[in-house]
C-alpha positions in Angstrom: -14.7 -18.8 6.7 -13.0 -20.4 9.5 -9.3 -21.2 8.5 -6.5 -23.0 10.0 -2.9 -22.5 8.5 -1.1 -25.5 9.4 2.8 -25.3 10.3 2.7 -21.4 9.6 5.1 -19.4 12.2 5.2 -16.6 9.9 1.5 -15.7 9.3 1.8 -14.5 6.0 -0.9 -16.6 4.7 -3.1 -16.1 8.2 -2.9 -12.4 7.5 -3.9 -12.7 3.9 -7.0 -14.5 4.9 -7.7 -12.0 7.6 -7.6 -9.1 5.2 -10.2 -10.8 3.4 -12.4 -11.2 6.4 -12.2 -14.6 7.4 -11.1 -15.9 10.7 -7.9 -17.6 9.9 -5.2 -18.9 12.4 -1.4 -20.2 12.1 -0.7 -22.9 13.9 2.8 -23.7 14.7 5.2 -25.3 17.3 7.2 -22.2 17.0 6.2 -18.7 18.1 4.6 -16.9 15.5 6.9 -13.9 13.7 3.7 -12.3 11.9 3.1 -10.1 14.6 -0.6 -11.4 15.8 -0.1 -13.8 18.6 -3.8 -13.6 19.1 -4.4 -15.1 15.9 -1.7 -18.2 16.6 -2.3 -21.7 18.0 1.1 -22.5 19.2 0.9 -26.1 19.5 1.7 -29.7 17.7 -0.9 -29.8 14.8 -1.4 -33.5 15.6 -3.2 -32.3 18.6 -5.7 -30.3 16.3 -6.0 -33.4 14.2 -9.4 -35.3 14.5 -10.3 -33.3 17.8 -11.1 -30.3 16.2 -10.5 -30.6 12.5 -14.3 -30.7 11.8 -14.5 -27.2 12.7 -12.7 -25.8 10.2 -13.8 -24.7 6.4 -10.4 -24.8 4.9 -7.0 -26.1 5.7 -3.8 -24.9 4.1 -1.1 -26.9 5.5 2.8 -26.2 5.0 4.5 -29.7 6.6 8.0 -29.2 7.2 9.8 -30.4 4.2 13.4 -30.5 5.5 13.4 -34.3 5.0 11.3 -34.4 1.9 12.8 -31.9 -0.5 15.1 -33.0 -3.2 17.2 -30.2 -2.3 18.4 -32.2 0.6 18.8 -35.3 -1.3 22.4 -36.0 -0.5 21.4 -36.6 3.0 18.3 -39.0 2.2 20.2 -42.2 3.1 21.3 -40.6 6.5 17.6 -39.3 7.1 16.1 -42.8 5.8 18.4 -44.7 8.2 17.7 -43.1 11.5 13.8 -42.7 10.7 13.4 -39.1 9.8 12.3 -39.1 6.4 9.7 -41.9 7.5 8.5 -39.6 9.9 8.1 -36.5 7.6 6.2 -39.0 5.2 3.7 -39.9 8.1 3.2 -36.2 9.0 2.5 -35.1 5.5 -0.1 -38.0 5.0 -1.8 -37.2 8.1 -2.9 -34.0 6.2 -4.2 -36.4 3.3 -6.2 -38.7 6.0 -7.7 -36.0 7.7 -8.9 -34.2 4.6 -10.4 -37.5 3.6 -11.9 -38.4 6.4 -13.6 -34.8 7.3 -13.9 -34.0 3.6 -12.2 -30.7 4.7 -11.0 -28.4 1.6 -7.2 -28.8 1.9 -4.2 -27.7 0.3 -0.9 -29.3 1.2 2.2 -26.9 0.2 6.0 -28.7 -0.3 8.9 -28.0 -2.7 9.7 -30.5 -5.0 10.7 -33.5 -3.4 9.6 -37.5 -2.5 5.8 -36.9 -1.7 5.5 -37.2 -5.7 6.7 -40.8 -5.2 5.2 -41.8 -1.8 1.9 -40.1 -2.4 1.0 -38.8 -5.8 1.9 -36.3 -8.3 0.9 -32.5 -7.1 -2.2 -31.3 -8.6 -0.2 -28.2 -9.4 3.3 -26.6 -9.3 3.5 -22.8 -8.8 6.3 -20.3 -9.1 6.8 -17.0 -7.3 7.0 -15.1 -10.6 3.5 -15.9 -11.4 2.5 -14.1 -8.3 4.8 -10.9 -8.5 7.9 -11.8 -7.4 10.9 -11.8 -9.6 12.2 -15.4 -8.2 12.0 -18.9 -8.8 11.1 -21.4 -6.2 9.1 -24.5 -7.5 6.1 -25.3 -5.0 4.0 -28.1 -5.4 0.2 -27.9 -4.2 -1.8 -31.1 -3.2 -5.3 -29.9 -3.5 -8.3 -31.7 -2.0 -11.7 -29.9 -2.7 -9.7 -26.7 -4.2 -9.3 -25.3 -7.7 -5.5 -24.7 -8.9 -4.4 -21.3 -8.2 -4.4 -19.0 -11.0 -1.5 -16.7 -12.1 -2.3 -13.1 -10.8 1.2 -11.1 -12.0 3.5 -12.8 -14.1 6.8 -10.9 -13.9 10.5 -11.2 -15.4 13.5 -11.3 -13.3 13.3 -15.1 -12.5 16.3 -15.4 -10.3 16.9 -18.0 -7.7 17.7 -15.4 -4.5 15.6 -17.4 -2.0 18.1 -20.4 -2.4 21.4 -18.3 -2.3 21.0 -17.4 1.4 24.3 -17.9 3.1 24.2 -20.3 5.8 22.8 -19.0 9.3 20.7 -20.0 12.4 17.2 -18.9 10.5 18.3 -20.0 6.7 15.4 -22.9 6.6 13.0 -20.4 8.4 13.8 -17.8 5.6 13.5 -19.9 3.0 10.4 -21.5 3.9 8.2 -18.3 4.2 5.4 -18.1 1.4 5.7 -15.0 -0.8 3.1 -12.5 -0.2 1.8 -12.7 -3.8 1.1 -16.4 -3.6 -0.6 -15.9 0.2 -2.7 -13.2 -1.6 -3.8 -15.5 -4.6 -4.9 -18.3 -1.9 -6.9 -15.8 0.1 -8.6 -14.1 -2.9 -9.3 -17.4 -5.0 -9.8 -20.0 -2.1 -11.4 -17.5 0.6 
């Protein structure tokens, strides 16, 4: 399969699909940190939309959640007033539009946030502890033409370590990375 992993600089999901023999590429405006620049399209994903989207067999999208997640609700009024939240909603909805227009199987990932109201409730909410990581981080999946992910390795130790990172320059990037167990489940079950 030819797979596009949109808004993924870490390449965790891309690598999981590559390990299963698929032709997978990450796409992000940032340089990749996963160590495989040859599998990375450093470009605004919106430039891929419509032009090349019909050439992909599967798209997994991780639209930025900074203006959408309930963890930032205290700044919603400011983000609504200056238009950031509306731009983020519009960006998220571009994935929905393209999936429907081209009938491409797609998963759109985001934490619990406002898209349940602005679009629809997610098809599934998964946790890292269902995939071998002893942490909690409720992650919503909106699925188009894909089955729900089945848990693969339910473990104890359900702590919120990822959220307790001290303030730093790359805190948001670290918090947004996909857990390898979830990436492996995606590759095993959707690939």
